[in-house]
N, C-alpha and C positions, 0 to 999 in steps of 0.2 A: 435041483432047487435050491435056489438060495433059501426062501423063507422054511424054516418047520413050523412056522407059527403065522397059519392065511389068514387074508386081511389085515395081517399090522403092518403097519408105516412107518412106523418110528421107534426105535433101539437104541436102551440105555450103554452105555458102556458096559457092563456085564453081559447084558443081552446079544449085542456084537458082538464081542470075543469067542461068546457060546456056536454062535451062526457059523460064527469060521471055524472053529475048533482050534481057539487057540487063547492063549489064558493073558486078561485082560495088561499086563505089565510086556507081553510079547506085542498085543494091541499098541497101546504106546507106543511100543519103540519102533517100528511098522509109520504109526504117525510122526515120530520125531526124524525117521529116516526120510520121508518120502512128503509131509504135508506142512509143515512149520520150518521155517528158516531158524528161528533160534528160542530157550530154550522160555524166554519173554514170551517171545509168543503163543508158547504150546502153557504158558502159566492165564495166560490172558483170554483163553478158552473158555469159557463160562461153562457150566457139567456137560457136558457130552450127547445130540441127542445124533444117530444115525438111522439116514435112510436108507430105502432096498441099494440104491444106486451107487453112497456110500460103500452098502458093503459088497456089493459088483465091487470096486473099485481098489475096495482092500484086499480083496477074493486077487484079484487081477494081481495084485503088488504083491503078496506074500505067496505066489507062486501055486494056485489053487488052482487055477484054471486049466482041464486039462483039453488039450484038442480033441475034437471029435469029428 
C-alpha cells in the first residue's frame, strides 16, 4: 500500500519522503535526477505538494516497486 495515512490525498515534501522511506535529501535528489531539467527549475517550484500518483511515480523512480 502506498499511503500509511488513509484518506490523505496531498503530501508535503517531508510526508512524501516518509511515505517512500527515504530522506528529504534523497527525495530532492530523485526529483533533480528525473523531474526537473535545471537547478533553476527546482528553485522555481513553489512549496511542493505531492499527490498519491506522484508518490507512485517516485517509488518507481527510486526502484522500490517489486514485481508481484
